[in-house]
N, C-alpha and C positions, 0 to 999 in steps of 0.2 A: 504494500500500500504506500501511500504518500508519506514522505517524511515532513517534519515541521519546516525545514528549509524550503522544500518544494511548495508548501502551502502558503508561505509568507507572501509572495507576490500576488496571488489571486485573492488572498484575504485582505491585503491592503486595498486592492481595487474594490472589493465588496464593501469595506468600511467606508471608503470615500463615496461610493455610489449610494449606499443606504443612508448615510448621514449627510449627504450633500456638502461634504467638506470641500473647501476651496484650497486643495493641496494636491500636488502631483503624487500619486501613489508611490512612484519610484523614489521620491524624496523623503518618504516617511521612514523614520528610524524604527526598526522593529522592536527595539528594546526600550524606547521611551514610554513613560506612562501615558496612556491614552487620555485619561481624565485630566491630568495636569497639562499635557502638551496641546491637546486639541479641544479641551473644554467639554469632553463627552460626559454626559450625566446618566442617571439610571434609566431614563426613558430611551436614550440612545443605545445603551447596552442591550435593552430588549430588542431593538431593531437589529443589532448584530446577531442575537440569538435566533431571531426569525430568519435572517440571512443564512446562517449556518444550516438551519433546517431546510430552507428552500434549495440551497446550492449543493449541500452534501448529505442531506437526509439525517443530519445529526439532531437527535431530540435530547433536550436537556431536562431531566427530571427536576422537580422542585427541590428535592434534597441534594441534588448535585450542584446547584447554583452556588458559586462562591465568587465574590467580587475579584479575588486574586486571579481567577481564570481569565479575566478580561482586563488585566492590568496593562498588558502590552500586546502588540501584534504577535510577538513571539510566544507569549503565554497562551494566546488563543490558538495559534498554530500547533503548539504542543498538545493542548487539549483536543483539538480536532483530529490530529494524527492518532491519538490514543483511542478516540471513539471510532475512527475509521478502521483501526486494526482489530477492534473487538467484535 
């Protein structure tokens, strides 16, 4: 399956598209905190969760949600890769 590094570019694009960010996905730093760097809030995180479900079929159970999973593009990629492997 996909590795976190392989998922980072399409996840950057997903985040920019879903949240209408005015940033070039290629310029996003995968390790910077999304909330602090791009002003992403809890509603925006929900949009990312919906995007993961639409694009990758990843369903996040209520008890799985942890804000740290969405700290950065890399943390989302690591989470997505683990879900795709299971």
